[in-house]
PDB file of N, CA, C and O in Angstrom:
ATOM      1  N   MET A   1      -7.757  -7.641   6.342  1.00  0.00           N
ATOM      2  CA  MET A   1      -7.524  -6.269   6.466  1.00  0.00           C
ATOM      3  C   MET A   1      -6.797  -5.999   7.513  1.00  0.00           C
ATOM      4  O   MET A   1      -7.133  -6.507   8.583  1.00  0.00           O
ATOM      5  N   LEU A   2      -5.618  -5.128   7.452  1.00  0.00           N
ATOM      6  CA  LEU A   2      -4.995  -4.785   8.475  1.00  0.00           C
ATOM      7  C   LEU A   2      -5.613  -3.556   9.405  1.00  0.00           C
ATOM      8  O   LEU A   2      -6.411  -2.746   8.934  1.00  0.00           O
ATOM      9  N   ARG A   3      -5.164  -3.514  10.742  1.00  0.00           N
ATOM     10  CA  ARG A   3      -5.619  -2.484  11.462  1.00  0.00           C
ATOM     11  C   ARG A   3      -5.236  -1.074  10.635  1.00  0.00           C
ATOM     12  O   ARG A   3      -4.199  -0.977   9.979  1.00  0.00           O
ATOM     13  N   ASN A   4      -6.189  -0.032  10.756  1.00  0.00           N
ATOM     14  CA  ASN A   4      -6.149   1.332  10.088  1.00  0.00           C
ATOM     15  C   ASN A   4      -5.977   1.180   8.548  1.00  0.00           C
ATOM     16  O   ASN A   4      -5.209   1.872   7.879  1.00  0.00           O
ATOM     17  N   GLN A   5      -6.710   0.281   8.105  1.00  0.00           N
ATOM     18  CA  GLN A   5      -6.550  -0.018   6.684  1.00  0.00           C
ATOM     19  C   GLN A   5      -7.857   0.035   6.111  1.00  0.00           C
ATOM     20  O   GLN A   5      -8.527  -0.869   6.611  1.00  0.00           O
ATOM     21  N   LEU A   6      -8.573   0.759   5.207  1.00  0.00           N
ATOM     22  CA  LEU A   6      -9.776   0.807   4.440  1.00  0.00           C
ATOM     23  C   LEU A   6      -9.523   0.648   3.202  1.00  0.00           C
ATOM     24  O   LEU A   6      -8.442   0.964   2.703  1.00  0.00           O
ATOM     25  N   ILE A   7     -10.654   0.051   2.451  1.00  0.00           N
ATOM     26  CA  ILE A   7     -10.736  -0.314   0.895  1.00  0.00           C
ATOM     27  C   ILE A   7     -11.688   0.474   0.577  1.00  0.00           C
ATOM     28  O   ILE A   7     -12.667   0.464   1.324  1.00  0.00           O
ATOM     29  N   VAL A   8     -11.695   1.261  -0.448  1.00  0.00           N
ATOM     30  CA  VAL A   8     -12.529   2.161  -1.052  1.00  0.00           C
ATOM     31  C   VAL A   8     -12.652   2.314  -2.686  1.00  0.00           C
ATOM     32  O   VAL A   8     -11.612   2.472  -3.324  1.00  0.00           O
ATOM     33  N   THR A   9     -13.691   2.276  -3.242  1.00  0.00           N
ATOM     34  CA  THR A   9     -13.747   2.480  -4.460  1.00  0.00           C
ATOM     35  C   THR A   9     -13.328   3.964  -5.212  1.00  0.00           C
ATOM     36  O   THR A   9     -13.338   5.005  -4.556  1.00  0.00           O
ATOM     37  N   VAL A  10     -13.003   3.943  -6.486  1.00  0.00           N
ATOM     38  CA  VAL A  10     -12.422   5.269  -7.078  1.00  0.00           C
ATOM     39  C   VAL A  10     -13.559   6.299  -6.867  1.00  0.00           C
ATOM     40  O   VAL A  10     -13.303   7.457  -6.539  1.00  0.00           O
ATOM     41  N   THR A  11     -14.617   5.924  -7.031  1.00  0.00           N
ATOM     42  CA  THR A  11     -15.723   6.821  -7.069  1.00  0.00           C
ATOM     43  C   THR A  11     -15.826   7.443  -5.587  1.00  0.00           C
ATOM     44  O   THR A  11     -16.085   8.629  -5.378  1.00  0.00           O
ATOM     45  N   GLU A  12     -15.623   6.621  -4.733  1.00  0.00           N
ATOM     46  CA  GLU A  12     -15.842   6.945  -3.209  1.00  0.00           C
ATOM     47  C   GLU A  12     -14.686   7.993  -2.913  1.00  0.00           C
ATOM     48  O   GLU A  12     -14.940   8.998  -2.249  1.00  0.00           O
ATOM     49  N   ILE A  13     -13.367   7.742  -3.430  1.00  0.00           N
ATOM     50  CA  ILE A  13     -12.469   8.416  -3.117  1.00  0.00           C
ATOM     51  C   ILE A  13     -12.423   9.833  -3.750  1.00  0.00           C
ATOM     52  O   ILE A  13     -11.899  10.826  -3.244  1.00  0.00           O
ATOM     53  N   GLN A  14     -13.018   9.762  -4.865  1.00  0.00           N
ATOM     54  CA  GLN A  14     -13.207  11.034  -5.900  1.00  0.00           C
ATOM     55  C   GLN A  14     -14.348  11.862  -5.191  1.00  0.00           C
ATOM     56  O   GLN A  14     -14.256  13.090  -5.227  1.00  0.00           O
ATOM     57  N   ASN A  15     -15.397  11.284  -4.562  1.00  0.00           N
ATOM     58  CA  ASN A  15     -16.257  12.184  -3.834  1.00  0.00           C
ATOM     59  C   ASN A  15     -16.015  12.678  -2.526  1.00  0.00           C
ATOM     60  O   ASN A  15     -16.700  13.570  -2.026  1.00  0.00           O
ATOM     61  N   ASN A  16     -14.791  11.969  -1.796  1.00  0.00           N
ATOM     62  CA  ASN A  16     -14.882  12.185  -0.391  1.00  0.00           C
ATOM     63  C   ASN A  16     -13.120  12.382  -0.183  1.00  0.00           C
ATOM     64  O   ASN A  16     -12.500  12.032   0.821  1.00  0.00           O
ATOM     65  N   PHE A  17     -12.628  12.925  -1.210  1.00  0.00           N
ATOM     66  CA  PHE A  17     -11.054  12.810  -0.976  1.00  0.00           C
ATOM     67  C   PHE A  17     -10.640  13.593   0.024  1.00  0.00           C
ATOM     68  O   PHE A  17      -9.608  13.096   0.475  1.00  0.00           O
ATOM     69  N   GLY A  18     -10.993  14.786   0.721  1.00  0.00           N
ATOM     70  CA  GLY A  18     -10.769  15.339   1.706  1.00  0.00           C
ATOM     71  C   GLY A  18     -10.930  14.552   3.209  1.00  0.00           C
ATOM     72  O   GLY A  18     -10.295  14.763   4.243  1.00  0.00           O
ATOM     73  N   ARG A  19     -11.710  13.843   3.020  1.00  0.00           N
ATOM     74  CA  ARG A  19     -12.039  13.051   4.264  1.00  0.00           C
ATOM     75  C   ARG A  19     -11.016  11.966   4.477  1.00  0.00           C
ATOM     76  O   ARG A  19     -10.556  11.696   5.586  1.00  0.00           O
ATOM     77  N   TYR A  20     -10.619  11.244   3.149  1.00  0.00           N
ATOM     78  CA  TYR A  20      -9.694  10.098   3.142  1.00  0.00           C
ATOM     79  C   TYR A  20      -8.337  10.852   3.537  1.00  0.00           C
ATOM     80  O   TYR A  20      -7.616  10.504   4.472  1.00  0.00           O
ATOM     81  N   LEU A  21      -8.128  11.798   2.795  1.00  0.00           N
ATOM     82  CA  LEU A  21      -6.710  12.458   2.977  1.00  0.00           C
ATOM     83  C   LEU A  21      -6.495  12.615   4.407  1.00  0.00           C
ATOM     84  O   LEU A  21      -5.441  12.158   4.849  1.00  0.00           O
ATOM     85  N   ALA A  22      -7.295  13.172   5.199  1.00  0.00           N
ATOM     86  CA  ALA A  22      -7.364  13.413   6.766  1.00  0.00           C
ATOM     87  C   ALA A  22      -7.042  12.064   7.546  1.00  0.00           C
ATOM     88  O   ALA A  22      -6.333  12.058   8.552  1.00  0.00           O
ATOM     89  N   MET A  23      -7.581  10.999   7.040  1.00  0.00           N
ATOM     90  CA  MET A  23      -7.467   9.842   7.528  1.00  0.00           C
ATOM     91  C   MET A  23      -6.084   9.242   7.431  1.00  0.00           C
ATOM     92  O   MET A  23      -5.528   8.605   8.326  1.00  0.00           O
ATOM     93  N   VAL A  24      -5.604   9.518   6.259  1.00  0.00           N
ATOM     94  CA  VAL A  24      -4.233   9.200   5.930  1.00  0.00           C
ATOM     95  C   VAL A  24      -3.337   9.970   6.859  1.00  0.00           C
ATOM     96  O   VAL A  24      -2.520   9.389   7.573  1.00  0.00           O
ATOM     97  N   GLN A  25      -3.492  11.329   6.855  1.00  0.00           N
ATOM     98  CA  GLN A  25      -2.640  11.856   7.754  1.00  0.00           C
ATOM     99  C   GLN A  25      -2.542  11.569   9.201  1.00  0.00           C
ATOM    100  O   GLN A  25      -1.551  11.937   9.832  1.00  0.00           O
ATOM    101  N   LYS A  26      -3.579  10.891   9.797  1.00  0.00           N
ATOM    102  CA  LYS A  26      -3.822  10.365  11.130  1.00  0.00           C
ATOM    103  C   LYS A  26      -3.226   8.895  11.163  1.00  0.00           C
ATOM    104  O   LYS A  26      -3.344   8.208  12.177  1.00  0.00           O
ATOM    105  N   GLY A  27      -2.593   8.440  10.046  1.00  0.00           N
ATOM    106  CA  GLY A  27      -2.089   7.185  10.057  1.00  0.00           C
ATOM    107  C   GLY A  27      -2.727   5.892   9.281  1.00  0.00           C
ATOM    108  O   GLY A  27      -2.169   4.798   9.190  1.00  0.00           O
ATOM    109  N   SER A  28      -3.839   6.189   8.810  1.00  0.00           N
ATOM    110  CA  SER A  28      -4.462   5.025   8.088  1.00  0.00           C
ATOM    111  C   SER A  28      -3.954   4.836   6.883  1.00  0.00           C
ATOM    112  O   SER A  28      -3.246   5.736   6.431  1.00  0.00           O
ATOM    113  N   GLU A  29      -4.186   3.664   6.102  1.00  0.00           N
ATOM    114  CA  GLU A  29      -3.824   3.368   4.626  1.00  0.00           C
ATOM    115  C   GLU A  29      -5.206   3.106   3.990  1.00  0.00           C
ATOM    116  O   GLU A  29      -6.157   2.478   4.456  1.00  0.00           O
ATOM    117  N   ILE A  30      -5.085   3.710   2.873  1.00  0.00           N
ATOM    118  CA  ILE A  30      -6.459   3.695   2.171  1.00  0.00           C
ATOM    119  C   ILE A  30      -6.003   2.827   0.834  1.00  0.00           C
ATOM    120  O   ILE A  30      -4.997   3.055   0.163  1.00  0.00           O
ATOM    121  N   ILE A  31      -6.867   1.898   0.631  1.00  0.00           N
ATOM    122  CA  ILE A  31      -6.433   1.040  -0.694  1.00  0.00           C
ATOM    123  C   ILE A  31      -7.674   1.404  -1.667  1.00  0.00           C
ATOM    124  O   ILE A  31      -8.839   1.088  -1.424  1.00  0.00           O
ATOM    125  N   VAL A  32      -7.272   2.064  -2.722  1.00  0.00           N
ATOM    126  CA  VAL A  32      -8.265   2.120  -3.702  1.00  0.00           C
ATOM    127  C   VAL A  32      -8.589   1.033  -4.772  1.00  0.00           C
ATOM    128  O   VAL A  32      -7.718   0.293  -5.229  1.00  0.00           O
ATOM    129  N   THR A  33      -9.832   0.990  -5.121  1.00  0.00           N
ATOM    130  CA  THR A  33     -10.188  -0.255  -5.926  1.00  0.00           C
ATOM    131  C   THR A  33     -10.932   0.249  -7.178  1.00  0.00           C
ATOM    132  O   THR A  33     -11.771   1.148  -7.111  1.00  0.00           O
ATOM    133  N   LYS A  34     -10.614  -0.323  -8.237  1.00  0.00           N
ATOM    134  CA  LYS A  34     -11.680  -0.009  -9.343  1.00  0.00           C
ATOM    135  C   LYS A  34     -12.117  -1.469 -10.045  1.00  0.00           C
ATOM    136  O   LYS A  34     -11.288  -2.342 -10.302  1.00  0.00           O
ATOM    137  N   ASN A  35     -13.535  -1.590 -10.312  1.00  0.00           N
ATOM    138  CA  ASN A  35     -13.890  -2.773 -10.777  1.00  0.00           C
ATOM    139  C   ASN A  35     -13.202  -4.013  -9.994  1.00  0.00           C
ATOM    140  O   ASN A  35     -12.694  -4.928 -10.644  1.00  0.00           O
ATOM    141  N   GLY A  36     -13.202  -4.016  -8.574  1.00  0.00           N
ATOM    142  CA  GLY A  36     -13.135  -4.834  -7.584  1.00  0.00           C
ATOM    143  C   GLY A  36     -11.418  -5.167  -7.444  1.00  0.00           C
ATOM    144  O   GLY A  36     -10.929  -5.946  -6.626  1.00  0.00           O
ATOM    145  N   LYS A  37     -10.717  -4.416  -8.394  1.00  0.00           N
ATOM    146  CA  LYS A  37      -9.140  -4.782  -8.148  1.00  0.00           C
ATOM    147  C   LYS A  37      -8.400  -3.414  -7.830  1.00  0.00           C
ATOM    148  O   LYS A  37      -8.692  -2.320  -8.314  1.00  0.00           O
ATOM    149  N   GLU A  38      -7.394  -3.684  -6.931  1.00  0.00           N
ATOM    150  CA  GLU A  38      -6.683  -2.614  -6.257  1.00  0.00           C
ATOM    151  C   GLU A  38      -5.939  -1.934  -7.399  1.00  0.00           C
ATOM    152  O   GLU A  38      -5.282  -2.609  -8.192  1.00  0.00           O
ATOM    153  N   VAL A  39      -6.025  -0.668  -7.492  1.00  0.00           N
ATOM    154  CA  VAL A  39      -5.321   0.181  -8.399  1.00  0.00           C
ATOM    155  C   VAL A  39      -4.338   1.196  -7.667  1.00  0.00           C
ATOM    156  O   VAL A  39      -3.436   1.678  -8.352  1.00  0.00           O
ATOM    157  N   GLY A  40      -4.440   1.548  -6.364  1.00  0.00           N
ATOM    158  CA  GLY A  40      -3.414   2.308  -5.859  1.00  0.00           C
ATOM    159  C   GLY A  40      -3.592   2.249  -4.315  1.00  0.00           C
ATOM    160  O   GLY A  40      -4.456   1.583  -3.746  1.00  0.00           O
ATOM    161  N   ARG A  41      -2.719   2.985  -3.751  1.00  0.00           N
ATOM    162  CA  ARG A  41      -3.021   3.234  -2.006  1.00  0.00           C
ATOM    163  C   ARG A  41      -2.438   4.639  -1.744  1.00  0.00           C
ATOM    164  O   ARG A  41      -1.523   5.189  -2.357  1.00  0.00           O
ATOM    165  N   LEU A  42      -3.133   5.086  -0.741  1.00  0.00           N
ATOM    166  CA  LEU A  42      -2.790   6.388  -0.127  1.00  0.00           C
ATOM    167  C   LEU A  42      -2.176   5.906   1.234  1.00  0.00           C
ATOM    168  O   LEU A  42      -2.903   5.341   2.051  1.00  0.00           O
ATOM    169  N   ILE A  43      -0.891   6.115   1.477  1.00  0.00           N
ATOM    170  CA  ILE A  43      -0.224   5.963   2.806  1.00  0.00           C
ATOM    171  C   ILE A  43       0.481   6.997   3.505  1.00  0.00           C
ATOM    172  O   ILE A  43       0.999   7.899   2.848  1.00  0.00           O
ATOM    173  N   PRO A  44       0.566   6.980   4.739  1.00  0.00           N
ATOM    174  CA  PRO A  44       1.305   8.021   5.432  1.00  0.00           C
ATOM    175  C   PRO A  44       2.572   8.143   4.731  1.00  0.00           C
ATOM    176  O   PRO A  44       2.852   7.295   3.883  1.00  0.00           O
ATOM    177  N   ARG A  45       3.437   9.175   5.003  1.00  0.00           N
ATOM    178  CA  ARG A  45       4.410   9.432   4.353  1.00  0.00           C
ATOM    179  C   ARG A  45       5.616   8.687   5.124  1.00  0.00           C
ATOM    180  O   ARG A  45       6.554   8.347   4.403  1.00  0.00           O
ATOM    181  N   GLU A  46       5.709   8.391   6.500  1.00  0.00           N
ATOM    182  CA  GLU A  46       6.404   7.563   7.061  1.00  0.00           C
ATOM    183  C   GLU A  46       6.326   6.193   6.632  1.00  0.00           C
ATOM    184  O   GLU A  46       7.347   5.506   6.606  1.00  0.00           O
ATOM    185  N   LYS A  47       5.183   5.724   6.288  1.00  0.00           N
ATOM    186  CA  LYS A  47       5.088   4.048   5.666  1.00  0.00           C
ATOM    187  C   LYS A  47       5.611   4.050   4.323  1.00  0.00           C
ATOM    188  O   LYS A  47       6.038   2.990   3.865  1.00  0.00           O
ATOM    189  N   ALA A  48       5.637   5.298   3.504  1.00  0.00           N
ATOM    190  CA  ALA A  48       6.237   5.301   2.226  1.00  0.00           C
ATOM    191  C   ALA A  48       7.901   5.102   2.250  1.00  0.00           C
ATOM    192  O   ALA A  48       8.623   4.492   1.461  1.00  0.00           O
ATOM    193  N   VAL A  49       8.146   5.671   3.166  1.00  0.00           N
ATOM    194  CA  VAL A  49       9.775   5.803   3.310  1.00  0.00           C
ATOM    195  C   VAL A  49       9.986   4.214   3.837  1.00  0.00           C
ATOM    196  O   VAL A  49      10.813   3.579   3.182  1.00  0.00           O
ATOM    197  N   SER A  50       9.533   3.722   4.604  1.00  0.00           N
ATOM    198  CA  SER A  50       9.756   2.341   5.121  1.00  0.00           C
ATOM    199  C   SER A  50       9.486   1.425   4.147  1.00  0.00           C
ATOM    200  O   SER A  50      10.229   0.447   4.060  1.00  0.00           O
ATOM    201  N   TYR A  51       8.500   1.562   3.343  1.00  0.00           N
ATOM    202  CA  TYR A  51       8.177   0.542   2.035  1.00  0.00           C
ATOM    203  C   TYR A  51       9.064   0.736   0.993  1.00  0.00           C
ATOM    204  O   TYR A  51       9.288  -0.273   0.324  1.00  0.00           O
ATOM    205  N   LEU A  52       9.683   1.848   0.640  1.00  0.00           N
ATOM    206  CA  LEU A  52      10.788   1.855  -0.380  1.00  0.00           C
ATOM    207  C   LEU A  52      11.958   1.459   0.230  1.00  0.00           C
ATOM    208  O   LEU A  52      12.645   0.726  -0.482  1.00  0.00           O
ATOM    209  N   THR A  53      12.497   1.758   1.540  1.00  0.00           N
ATOM    210  CA  THR A  53      13.558   1.071   1.795  1.00  0.00           C
ATOM    211  C   THR A  53      13.633  -0.469   2.089  1.00  0.00           C
ATOM    212  O   THR A  53      14.694  -1.091   2.043  1.00  0.00           O
ATOM    213  N   ASP A  54      12.362  -1.060   2.409  1.00  0.00           N
ATOM    214  CA  ASP A  54      12.186  -2.519   2.264  1.00  0.00           C
ATOM    215  C   ASP A  54      12.318  -3.004   0.968  1.00  0.00           C
ATOM    216  O   ASP A  54      12.955  -4.034   0.748  1.00  0.00           O
ATOM    217  N   SER A  55      11.665  -2.226  -0.096  1.00  0.00           N
ATOM    218  CA  SER A  55      11.576  -2.970  -1.411  1.00  0.00           C
ATOM    219  C   SER A  55      13.107  -2.774  -1.874  1.00  0.00           C
ATOM    220  O   SER A  55      13.433  -3.590  -2.736  1.00  0.00           O
ATOM    221  N   LEU A  56      14.019  -1.959  -1.528  1.00  0.00           N
ATOM    222  CA  LEU A  56      15.355  -1.959  -2.073  1.00  0.00           C
ATOM    223  C   LEU A  56      16.246  -3.022  -1.288  1.00  0.00           C
ATOM    224  O   LEU A  56      17.336  -3.351  -1.758  1.00  0.00           O
ATOM    225  N   ALA A  57      15.821  -3.508  -0.199  1.00  0.00           N
ATOM    226  CA  ALA A  57      16.645  -4.383   0.601  1.00  0.00           C
ATOM    227  C   ALA A  57      16.695  -5.699  -0.281  1.00  0.00           C
ATOM    228  O   ALA A  57      17.761  -6.304  -0.393  1.00  0.00           O
ATOM    229  N   GLY A  58      15.695  -6.083  -0.824  1.00  0.00           N
ATOM    230  CA  GLY A  58      15.849  -7.440  -1.833  1.00  0.00           C
ATOM    231  C   GLY A  58      16.943  -7.337  -2.586  1.00  0.00           C
ATOM    232  O   GLY A  58      17.739  -8.267  -2.712  1.00  0.00           O
ATOM    233  N   ILE A  59      17.074  -6.202  -3.148  1.00  0.00           N
ATOM    234  CA  ILE A  59      18.036  -5.982  -4.504  1.00  0.00           C
ATOM    235  C   ILE A  59      19.355  -5.964  -3.853  1.00  0.00           C
ATOM    236  O   ILE A  59      20.220  -6.680  -4.357  1.00  0.00           O
ATOM    237  N   LEU A  60      19.637  -5.295  -2.862  1.00  0.00           N
ATOM    238  CA  LEU A  60      20.826  -5.209  -2.090  1.00  0.00           C
ATOM    239  C   LEU A  60      21.173  -6.543  -1.476  1.00  0.00           C
ATOM    240  O   LEU A  60      22.377  -6.683  -1.259  1.00  0.00           O
ATOM    241  N   LYS A  61      20.489  -7.430  -1.186  1.00  0.00           N
ATOM    242  CA  LYS A  61      20.916  -8.592  -0.684  1.00  0.00           C
ATOM    243  C   LYS A  61      21.258  -9.813  -1.605  1.00  0.00           C
ATOM    244  O   LYS A  61      21.657 -10.921  -1.246  1.00  0.00           O
ATOM    245  N   GLY A  62      20.984  -9.309  -3.015  1.00  0.00           N
ATOM    246  CA  GLY A  62      21.311 -10.165  -4.172  1.00  0.00           C
ATOM    247  C   GLY A  62      20.307 -11.598  -4.189  1.00  0.00           C
ATOM    248  O   GLY A  62      20.574 -12.799  -4.233  1.00  0.00           O
ATOM    249  N   ASP A  63      18.993 -10.796  -4.127  1.00  0.00           N
ATOM    250  CA  ASP A  63      18.135 -12.119  -4.718  1.00  0.00           C
ATOM    251  C   ASP A  63      18.058 -12.699  -5.878  1.00  0.00           C
ATOM    252  O   ASP A  63      17.956 -11.869  -6.781  1.00  0.00           O
ATOM    253  N   THR A  64      18.065 -13.855  -6.255  1.00  0.00           N
ATOM    254  CA  THR A  64      18.145 -14.181  -7.573  1.00  0.00           C
ATOM    255  C   THR A  64      16.786 -14.024  -8.274  1.00  0.00           C
ATOM    256  O   THR A  64      16.744 -13.638  -9.442  1.00  0.00           O
ATOM    257  N   ALA A  65      15.712 -14.308  -7.604  1.00  0.00           N
ATOM    258  CA  ALA A  65      14.417 -14.074  -8.399  1.00  0.00           C
ATOM    259  C   ALA A  65      13.904 -12.943  -7.843  1.00  0.00           C
ATOM    260  O   ALA A  65      13.030 -13.167  -7.006  1.00  0.00           O
ATOM    261  N   LEU A  66      14.240 -11.486  -8.094  1.00  0.00           N
ATOM    262  CA  LEU A  66      14.063 -10.155  -7.334  1.00  0.00           C
ATOM    263  C   LEU A  66      12.523 -10.206  -7.358  1.00  0.00           C
ATOM    264  O   LEU A  66      11.885 -10.271  -6.307  1.00  0.00           O
ATOM    265  N   ASP A  67      11.973 -10.177  -8.483  1.00  0.00           N
ATOM    266  CA  ASP A  67      10.486  -9.600  -8.643  1.00  0.00           C
ATOM    267  C   ASP A  67       9.662 -10.606  -7.594  1.00  0.00           C
ATOM    268  O   ASP A  67       8.768 -10.139  -6.888  1.00  0.00           O
ATOM    269  N   LYS A  68       9.972 -11.819  -7.549  1.00  0.00           N
ATOM    270  CA  LYS A  68       9.153 -12.885  -6.905  1.00  0.00           C
ATOM    271  C   LYS A  68       9.505 -12.688  -5.262  1.00  0.00           C
ATOM    272  O   LYS A  68       8.650 -12.777  -4.381  1.00  0.00           O
ATOM    273  N   ALA A  69      10.835 -12.423  -5.045  1.00  0.00           N
ATOM    274  CA  ALA A  69      11.269 -12.479  -3.511  1.00  0.00           C
ATOM    275  C   ALA A  69      10.648 -11.254  -2.991  1.00  0.00           C
ATOM    276  O   ALA A  69      10.025 -11.289  -1.930  1.00  0.00           O
ATOM    277  N   ARG A  70      10.808  -9.914  -3.832  1.00  0.00           N
ATOM    278  CA  ARG A  70      10.278  -8.888  -3.137  1.00  0.00           C
ATOM    279  C   ARG A  70       8.783  -8.824  -3.026  1.00  0.00           C
ATOM    280  O   ARG A  70       8.229  -8.311  -2.054  1.00  0.00           O
ATOM    281  N   GLU A  71       8.079  -9.405  -4.136  1.00  0.00           N
ATOM    282  CA  GLU A  71       6.458  -9.426  -3.822  1.00  0.00           C
ATOM    283  C   GLU A  71       6.088 -10.146  -2.654  1.00  0.00           C
ATOM    284  O   GLU A  71       5.217  -9.777  -1.866  1.00  0.00           O
ATOM    285  N   LYS A  72       6.935 -11.438  -2.535  1.00  0.00           N
ATOM    286  CA  LYS A  72       6.501 -12.130  -1.451  1.00  0.00           C
ATOM    287  C   LYS A  72       6.807 -11.432  -0.033  1.00  0.00           C
ATOM    288  O   LYS A  72       6.008 -11.398   0.903  1.00  0.00           O
ATOM    289  N   ARG A  73       7.975 -10.933  -0.035  1.00  0.00           N
ATOM    290  CA  ARG A  73       8.377 -10.083   1.219  1.00  0.00           C
ATOM    291  C   ARG A  73       7.413  -9.101   1.485  1.00  0.00           C
ATOM    292  O   ARG A  73       6.783  -9.100   2.542  1.00  0.00           O
ATOM    293  N   LEU A  74       7.249  -8.253   0.592  1.00  0.00           N
ATOM    294  CA  LEU A  74       6.460  -6.919   0.839  1.00  0.00           C
ATOM    295  C   LEU A  74       4.972  -7.389   1.012  1.00  0.00           C
ATOM    296  O   LEU A  74       4.225  -6.901   1.860  1.00  0.00           O
ATOM    297  N   GLY A  75       4.595  -8.409   0.108  1.00  0.00           N
ATOM    298  CA  GLY A  75       3.203  -8.677   0.410  1.00  0.00           C
ATOM    299  C   GLY A  75       3.008  -9.337   1.801  1.00  0.00           C
ATOM    300  O   GLY A  75       1.829  -9.338   2.157  1.00  0.00           O
ATOM    301  N   LYS A  76       3.849  -9.877   2.639  1.00  0.00           N
ATOM    302  CA  LYS A  76       3.543 -10.472   3.897  1.00  0.00           C
ATOM    303  C   LYS A  76       3.424  -9.329   4.701  1.00  0.00           C
ATOM    304  O   LYS A  76       2.575  -9.266   5.590  1.00  0.00           O
ATOM    305  N   LYS A  77       4.428  -8.169   4.391  1.00  0.00           N
ATOM    306  CA  LYS A  77       4.711  -6.962   5.495  1.00  0.00           C
ATOM    307  C   LYS A  77       3.377  -6.043   5.371  1.00  0.00           C
ATOM    308  O   LYS A  77       2.743  -5.661   6.354  1.00  0.00           O
ATOM    309  N   TYR A  78       3.054  -5.755   4.080  1.00  0.00           N
ATOM    310  CA  TYR A  78       2.131  -4.562   3.792  1.00  0.00           C
ATOM    311  C   TYR A  78       0.787  -5.247   3.300  1.00  0.00           C
ATOM    312  O   TYR A  78      -0.005  -4.441   2.811  1.00  0.00           O
ATOM    313  N   GLY A  79       0.374  -6.539   3.327  1.00  0.00           N
ATOM    314  CA  GLY A  79      -0.799  -7.177   3.114  1.00  0.00           C
ATOM    315  C   GLY A  79      -1.422  -6.900   1.751  1.00  0.00           C
ATOM    316  O   GLY A  79      -2.575  -6.485   1.631  1.00  0.00           O
ATOM    317  N   PHE A  80      -0.572  -7.157   0.690  1.00  0.00           N
ATOM    318  CA  PHE A  80      -1.199  -6.778  -0.638  1.00  0.00           C
ATOM    319  C   PHE A  80      -2.378  -7.605  -0.934  1.00  0.00           C
ATOM    320  O   PHE A  80      -2.516  -8.652  -0.303  1.00  0.00           O
ATOM    321  N   ILE A  81      -3.150  -7.297  -1.721  1.00  0.00           N
ATOM    322  CA  ILE A  81      -4.455  -8.028  -2.115  1.00  0.00           C
ATOM    323  C   ILE A  81      -3.862  -8.624  -3.353  1.00  0.00           C
ATOM    324  O   ILE A  81      -3.273  -7.956  -4.203  1.00  0.00           O
ATOM    325  N   SER A  82      -4.029  -9.778  -3.401  1.00  0.00           N
ATOM    326  CA  SER A  82      -3.837 -10.602  -4.780  1.00  0.00           C
ATOM    327  C   SER A  82      -4.924 -10.779  -5.738  1.00  0.00           C
ATOM    328  O   SER A  82      -4.735 -11.413  -6.776  1.00  0.00           O
TER     329      SER A  82
END
């Protein structure tokens, strides 16, 4: 788990959304899980812009296996859960 990153269940996020939203506004990343699997993330706006830019960089570089290369690159940078 990366610094400022929390893993919470769907139920927990539903019951305490305001609390987690405040944490995201302060720079934390919230990973939402359902039945033990990641279903989404709440991330600060600045990180979202960086993530989108980085995901497009693979396409612009002309990767031959776009999906695999992008997943590998972003997984390392953003700590995806497999």
